N, C-alpha and C positions, 0 to 999 in steps of 0.2 A: 403522354406519360413521360416523366423525368427518369431517364435511365442512368443518370449519374449515381455514383455510389459514394456517399460521404463516409469519412472515417468512423464517425459515431453520430447517430441522429437522436439527440436528447429529446427533441420535441416528440418524436414518435414513441420513444420509450415511456415518457410520462403521460402521453395521450392515452395509453392503454388503461391507466388507472385514474383518468381525469375525474370521474365522478367521485371515487373514493377520496381522492386528494382534496377536492373542493369541499366535500362533506366534513373531512377531518379539519380542514382550515376553518370552516365556518364554526365548528364546535369550539375551536380555540378562541376565535373572535368573539363569539357570544358568551364565552365563559368569563371574560374580563380578567383572566389570569394568564400572563404571557411569559413569565420567567419562573423556573423552578416549581412547576406545577405537576398535575397528574400525568400529562402526556410524557414529560421527561421521565418521571418515575416508571411509567409503563414501558417506555422504550428501554430504559436501563435494565429492567427486569427481563423484557423480551430478548434483548441482545445477549444478556448473560445466559439465559436458557439456551439460546442458539449456539453460543460459543462453548457451552459447557464450563462456565466459570462462575465464581461467587459474586463478584462485584463488577459493575460497569459504572464509570463516571463520565457523564457527557460533558464535553468541552466545546469551545468555539470552532476548532479546526484540528486537522491532523498534526500540524506542526506544534501547536500548543500541547497536544496529547504527549508528544515526546519531550518537549521542554519541561512541562510540569512534572512528569514522572521523575526525570533526573533531578529537578529542583526539590521534589519531595524527599528523595533519598538523601539529598544534602541536608535538608531540615531534620531528617531523622538520624543524622550522624553516620550514614552509611557511605557517603561520598564527601570529598572536600576538594577545594580548588586545586587544579593541577593533576588530579587523578586521570588515568587513561581509559579511553573507551575504544574498543576494537570495532571497526565498522567497515563494510565493503567499499572499495575505492571506486566502484562504478554506480553507486546509488544516486538517486536524485539528491540535490544539495540540502533539502530539508532535513535529512537524517543527520547531516553534519552540522547544520546550523543549530540544531537542538543541543548538540554537545558543546560547541563554542559559546553559545548563549549562557551556559552554566559555568563558564570558566574551567571547563574540563578539556582534556587534550585528545583529539581524534587520532587514532592509529589506523591508518588505511591498510587494508588487506585485499589482495587481488581476488577476483572471482574465478570460479570454474568456467571455462569458456563454453561449455556445453549447456549448463543449467542457468548461467548468468548470475547465480547466487554465490555468496562468499565461499571460498575454497576452505573447507574445514581442515585440510592438511596443512594449511598455512597459518591457522589461528594460533596454535601452540607456540610457533616460532616467534610470534608477535607479542607474546605475554612477557611482561616485565614485573618488577616489584611494585610498580605503580598501577598496574592494570586492575580495574575494579568492575568493569562492565563489558559484556559482549552485546553489540547491537546488530543482530542479523536483520537483513531486509528481505522480505519475501517478494522478490522482484517479479513483476509481470503476472502475478497470480499463482506462483508456485512456492510452496514452503521451502525455506532453507533446510538443510539437513539437521533438523532439530534434535533427534536422538543423540547424534554425535556432539552437537554443540552443547546440549545439556550435560553430557558426560564430561566434557572439558570444563564447563563451568563448575561442576561439582568437584572435580579434581583440584581446581585452583581456588575454590571458594569465591566465585565471581557471580555478580548479578547478571541476569539476561533480560534485555528489553527488546521485544520483537517490534520491528516496524512492519505492521500489518496493513498499511495504507492501501495496498493493491490486492489483498488476499482474503477478502471476506468469504468465509466458508471453505477455504482450502484446508486440506487435512493430510495427516500421515497416520495410517492405521486407525482411522476413526477419531483422532484427536485433532481438533480444529486450530487454525491460526488464532492466536490470542490466548490460548490455554496452555502453552508450553513453558514460556518464560516466567520470571517473577512478575512481569507486567508486559503489556503491549499497547501500542498506540495505533488507532484506526483513524482514517480519514473518510468522511462521507461527502467529499467534494462531488458536485453533480455528475462528473464523468466516471466515478468509481462504480464498481459492480453493485454496491449498495450506495446510491447517491441521493443526497438531499436536494432541495431546490434552492440551495445556497451553501454557504460554508457550514461545516459541522464536523465534529470529531468525538472520539471517546477513548477512554483508557480501560483496559480489562486487567483484573488481578484477582488472585485468591487471598491476598494479604489485607486483612481488615485494618491494620494500622496504617498501611500505605493508602488504602481507600479513604480513610477518614482525613488524612493529611491532604490528599488531592481535592476532596470536597471543600476543604477550607481554602486551599490555594486558589482554586478557580473562582472563589467568591471573596476576594479582597483579603484572604487570610483569616476569614472569620468562621470559627466553629459554631459560634452562637451570635445572633444578631447584635451588632454594635460592639462586639468583643473580638479583638483581632490579636490572635496569638502569634502569627507570623506575617511577614510582608508578602501579601498575595497579589493577585491580578484579577481582572474581570475577564473571565473566559468561560462563559456559560452557554450550553446548548439550549437555545430558546424553545419555547413551547410549539411554535409553528413548525420549525424544522424537526422537532421530535415527533410531531404528529405525522409529517410527511414520511419519516423513516418508519414509523409504526405501520403505515400502509404498505410501504414498499418491501419491508422485511419479509412479509408473507409470501412474496413472489420471488425471493432471491434464489432459492434452489431451482425453481422452474426456469429462471433466466440463465442460471449457471449451466443447466443441462443443454440449453440451446447454444450457449457459447461453446460447449464441448462438441456439439455436432458440427459447428462451423470449423473448429480446430481440427477435428477428425478428418474433415474434407480437405482442408489445407495440407495436413500432414501426409495424407495418403496420395493426393493427386498433384501437388506441385512437384514437378519432376525436372525442372530446369537445372542443369549442372552449374549455372552461374549463381544459383540461389541456394544458400544453406538454410534449411528449415530448422526450427528449434528442437532441442531434445532428440537429436537423431538417434535411431535405434532405441527409442523410448519403450519402456516396459509398460504393460497394461496397468499395473498398480499405480505407477507414477502418473499416467495419463488420467486415471479416474480421480486423482487427488488435486489436479491442477484446475484452477477456476478461470484461467485465460482472460484476465483483465486486459492483457494485450497479447497479440500474436506477432512476435518479433522475429523477422528473418535477418539474415546477414548476407551481404553481397559486396564484392569489391567494386561494383559499378552502381553505387547507391544513387548518385545524382542522376545518372542516365535512366535507371529503372524508375525512380520517382517521377521524373519528367515524362517518361513513356506512359506510365499508368495514369498520370493526371491528364495527359492528352487524350486518353481514352475514357475519361470521366471518373477515374478512381482516385480518391483522396487518400494519401498516406501521411503519417507523421513520424518524427524521429524522437525516440525516448531513450537517450537524451543526446544531443549533438556534442556537448562539451562536458568532459568529466569534471568533478568538483575540484581536483587539484590543478586544473587549467583555468579555473574561473578567476576573474580579476578580484573578486571578493576575498579569495585566499591567495593573493599574489605571492605571499611568502612561500607557497608550495609550487609555484609555476615551473620551477626547474626540476622538480621530482619526476621520476620515471616509473610509471605503472603500465608496462607495455601491453598486457592483456586488456586492461580497461581501455587504453587508448585505441587498441585495435577494435574492440567491441563498439566503442562510441563512434568510430569512423565508418563502421560497416552496417550498423543496425538500421532497420526500417520496419515500422509497424503497419501491418495491413489492416483493412477495415475489420472490426470485430465488435459485436454487440448483440443484445437480445432481440433486436428487431431487424437485423440483417438477414435477408431471406437466403435460403439455400441457392436459389437461382442466381442471385447477385454474387454470392460467394463463389459459385461455379464460374461466373464471368471473371472474377478476380483470378481464379486458378488458370483459366484459359489465357488471360493476358500475361500472367507470370510465365507460363510455359512458352508463350510466343515471343518473349523478350529475347533480343540478341544484343549482346554487348558491342 
């Protein structure tokens, strides 16, 4: 028996639903209809119901979900080149790529060091006459402080675009990710809590005008076949991936509950003073809302801990080793200083987490973490 513990075992996750996935895929193959068909319509409705939102627009991936939403607001006259978008400085680069791809200006704001999400106390200080959008990122599966963010947005008449790529099903007071802002972008990359068997994404919104524009933009800018009102792209969620997601959505809450059990074990039993566990002194309500896409610890001895765990058969990953402002792609920012983000990126380590990680294996991870000596 293999006692190694992978960071995430996608094969075992999808094996649970192998029969249903094959049946769904077979139905699509036999239908002869592979783009913009019944599976997509069904998934869009199912996910809208799940999120508590009016409209879901399936697209090719999570990055496109963010890019196309900002693009749609430009087409609708709500944004223009050079407008500013407030975004956390410790996010994955995709959040920022979506902004610069639309000739908009990212304004980086430091996170809260405990939650890893954007520090709401620093948002107002970053607002200028050119600010038009706040783009909070629900990092690692916990919602950003959306009640406070929405209050700031209302005060300054700003749009809010949630980056919900890691937060399927996360909520605050019963209101789910994707239903707080004016719109939200989701990724269904295979490793996400709700993962397709390839690339896939979606946008959620209650705005009918925005939804109609997005449906056109994802399909060459066409509201009606062979009539193109705007310059669009080809970014469509295909029928097979929609079918896979229709199967897996039914099990999302069940899988989330298992993630919470693993997180509960880690939170309560990792006691090594060299390891900072996330959301220290967490309250019960916050815990119940977190969907634990990742379980991210911090340590000043990351390289040594990662090596030690790997030597004992435990795979870990770093999400993410380099903050966006230190990436060569944004070399014009390389001299900027965001000390909290830089500290986080230098210290974080993601422990194994997933719906098929057994309690026994999670206990082994705990034992090894507690046995680590710097």
